[in-house]
N, C-alpha and C positions, 0 to 999 in steps of 0.2 A: 533689346540690348541688350551690348554685348558689357560681360562683366569683368570683374581681377579679379580671382580667387587666393583672400588670404589661409593660410592655413591655422586655425587657435587653438594652439590645448594647452591642460588645466593639465599642471604640475602639484599631485597631493597626496597620500600612501597609497604603495603599488598594494590596490586589489584586483580578488580574480573576478569575473563576470560569475554570477551564478538564478538561479530560478528566478530571483525578486527584481530581473532584471527590468524583462515588461513592466512591472509594476513604480520602476523608478520617476521622481520629477519629471518632466519636460526643462530643462535649465535653462534651454534657449527660447523658451515661449518668450514672443513683444522684445526677440532683440534685436534690433539697429545700428549697425544694418543687421539683417538675417543672417543667422549661423546654422545652419545644416551639422546633425551630432554625427561624427564619425564611430565607426566599429573598431575604437581603441582604448583599454584599460588606461583610466588614471595612469598619472604616473607618482613617481616617489620625489625624494630630492635629485636634482640633476648635476651633480659638480663638471661634468666636460659636455661637451660636444664639439662638429669635423665639421660643421658648416656646411653638410649635407646631408642631414635631418636625423642625422644619430647622435644616440645620448647614455651617457653612462646615469644609472641610476641608483640609489642604493633603495634596499627597502629592508624591513625587519619581521621575515619571515613569523617568526617566533618569542624574538626576544630584545629586548632595546640597547644590549649590552655591544660596545664595537666589535666583539669578537665574531660576532653573532651575524653581520652586516651578508647583505650577497647583492652584488654590482648585476645587471640587466645590463643587457644592450639594444638598447630603442632605437628601433626609426617613426619618428615622431611625424613622418606623413605617409608611408605605408598600413603602421601599426605591427608590422613585424615586429616579434620581440625574441629576446633568447641571451638564458645566462650566458655574463660571461665570464670564462675562467681563469683564478689568476696563479701567480706560483704556491697562493698558501691560502687558505682561508681567511689567513690572521692581517692580510693587508690589506692595505689603504692608499686609495689613487691619490696621489700627493698635487699631480696635474698633467694637462692634456693640453693638445695640438691638433689642429685639424687630419697631422696622417700620425702623430706620439701620441704615446698615452704611458706614466713616470709612474709609478707605484712602490711604497716604502715599507717592505716587507720587518721592520730592524724586528721586529715580537716573535717570531719563529723563530731568532734566532740559531740561524743553522751558518752567521759567519759575515752572509751577505742581503743587504740592508736595502737594496734599489736594484729595480727592474725594468728595462726601458720596452717596451711593445707598439706594436701597429693596432689602429681600427680595425682592419683587414683582418688579419691572424689570430693567432694562439697562442703563438711563439712567443718568450719571452726573455732576455738576454740577460742576463746578470750586467750590473755597472757601477762602478767605483760610486761607495756612497760619500758624505760627507767626512770629513776630518775629527775622531776625536773629541777633542779639542773643540771647535764649530758646536758639531750634533747633542754637547751634551752641556754647551754655557749657563751657565746660569742670569746670566746678566742679559740675555736675548733668544728668543726665539726665534729660529731658522723656518721660513717660509721660502716651496717652491712659487715663484711666477708664473716662469712659463718652461719650457722643454720644446727643442728641434734635434737636427739629424744630428748635434756633436754636440751641443751643449746646454746647460739649463740654467736657469737665473734664477738666483737666491736671493731671498729681503732676510736685513736681520733688522729686526727694531728693541731698538734695548729699554728697559725700564725707562731711562732716561736718556733720551737725546737724540738724532737724526737717524732715520732708515734703513741702512748700509744695503750696496747691490751688488753680490759679485757674482762670479761667473761658475761653472761647476764643470770638467771636460770629462763628458760622459765613456772618454773611450782609456783615459791613463789618469782622470781625479786630482788634477789641475783644479787649483783655483785662482783663476785674478779677477783684478779691480776693473774698475774703471780709469782708471789712470795707467792701467796695463794698455787700453784701446789708443791710450793718445788720443789728442782734440782735432786729428788729420782722418780719422776713421771713426765707425761704430762699426756697435758692436752684432755680430748679423752669428743666431744662433747655429749655420747648415755652413759657417767656413768651420772649417778644422783647425783656423791661426786663429779665430773670433771675432778677428780686425779688417771689415771692411773703409776701405780707399773712400773720401766724401771727394767729388764733384769742385774744379775749383772755381771761385773761387771759397767755398763751404769749410768754413769749423766752426768748432765748439769750444762750451768752456766746459772741460769737467766739471761731475758735480751738476750741472743743471741741467735743465732739463732740454732735450733735446726727440726731434722724433724728426727718421731723414725716410721719405719717397720720392726714389731718382725723376726728374731732375728740380725737387721741391723740398727744402725744411723747412721746421721752425723751432730757434729755439727761445733759452730761456736770458730773457737781460739783467739785466745786476745795474751796479750804480744809483745814479741818483733817479735814473726815471724808466725802472722795475716793468719790467711788459710780456710781449709773447711778440719774434719777431718772426716771422715771413721769408724766406730767403729762395733765391733759383740761381741755379747752376748756372758759370757765366758771367752774371751780373752784381756785383759791387755794394749798390744801395737796395735798403731794405722794400718789398714788392706790398707791406703790407704792416703793421704794428698796433698791437693789442693788448688790454689791461687785462679784458677775461680770457684765461687757460682753453687755448683753442685743440681743436684735436683735426689729423694732420690723415687723408684716407687718398688714395691715387686719383679720383677726382673733382674734389669737394678739400674747403678747408669751412671747421663747423664749430661751433661756440654759443655761449648765451649767454645770456646777464639776468637769468634772473626772472623776467616777462615776454621777451621775446628769442628767439632761437634766429643764427644765421648758418647759412650756406654758402659759402661763394665757390662755385665754378672759377678750376684751376683753368680751366682751355680760353673761356671769355673775359674770366674774370669781374663776371655780374655777378652779386650779390642777393641772394633771398633772405627778406627779415617776414617772420612769419611768430605769430602771436600766438601763446604756449594757453590754450584754454584749459577751462578748470581750476584754475590759483599757480599758475605759474609754472616753469620749467626749469626748477630746482637742479633733479633727475630726470633730466631729459638725454636720450642716449644715441649718439648715431648711428647704424648702420649699412653700410650700402644709401641703398638712394631710401632711409628712413630712417624720420628721427620718430622717436614713440615717447611719452612716459605717463605717469599716473598720478588723474586726476581725482581721483577718491569723490566716487565708486568706478568713474568709467576713465576710459582710457584711452589715449589718442594717437594717433601715428599719424605723420608729413610724411605725404608722397615728393619725396625731394624733385621729383621727373616730373611728374602733374601736379604740384607743387600744389596742393590740395590736403586737408585737412579732414580725414575724420573721426567722430568719435564714437567708439566701439562702446554702450549703456544693455546690461544686462538689467533689466526691470531686477530689483530686490536684493541684485548680488554686484562683492567687487570685482573690478576686472585691472590683469594688473598685464603689462606685454612685456614682449620683447622683442628681439629677430633669430631666427636663428635656420639655417641654410637658402638666405634669401627670402624668407616669407614672415612675415609678424607672427610670432603667435601671442596669448594669453589662455594666463590663468582665475579660473573665477569661479569663485568661495562665498558663501551666505554667509553674512556679517553676525561675527558670537556666536558661530559654530564647528562645530570639526565636521560637517558633513562631506562628505565627498564632494566631486562633482564629475564632469564629463568630457570631453572632448569634441571640437566642431569646425567649420570653415565658414568662417565669414566673410561674405560677399559683396566687398569694398568695389560701391558703384566707379566708373570713374570719372 
């Protein structure tokens, strides 16, 4: 029987291999589907990944102090690990995309706060930081939400009020708001001008939720009939209206109602409905061809192409699932303990 291999990785504090490794328990004994252990050290807190199997992993080898954190770049498929050099040991990673990494080195005190780097290079480029008034605001805390070639998204959440989204130019430090983009364009962090025109007749309401993957768009509706509408370039009528929040991808529109998940094929218009086993899909995550959720203690993965749900079960352990680099990953730990785990490959049958 042919099998499709899915990688499973455990995210726990970094630890080195030792002579005791041979005496370590078999974490995957009795696992269903079968899991084959990998020669990959356990990973620490991973704040970012590049979609190709590389992750940035924090570890605390000698001290829990923030300025003692070490950042490593780990490939979860091959197990190759290397220390990631930063502009200073006091820097922290703010946000990363599949090709860019933004770090904050304000604690260094050399006058430069932000540096922009790439996954495939150790060169860091000084980047204009936030305006002094915004960076030190007592009313809200700035959080970087995304970064690309030309712009970074910064979200401000005041103690009282709703989240405000601004855009920081990585070239000259300009700050723009959503209203500057306008209703006939969408923010594109790769564009030097930030604004990317929308196809006709699609438009959006500034300040409302909006997603755009040409030729499709999802926009939040207001007024007496709130919800979310799926629109298409060249057509004036809504293609679909939903009450639940959806996620738009290049091939599917996906959402859930708490007990079931839904995936609409944008090419055929057909909608796939599936039950979220294990207690509901309130936290279901859709990435690529997979939907994953955690039922405690088991994890579940739905292959949206093969239309099959697989329960990932490891006796006596909690299983947490996510997707990286087009593969489903899982973390496994023993309930009520801080014991480290292991990594392995889950053989998910067709």
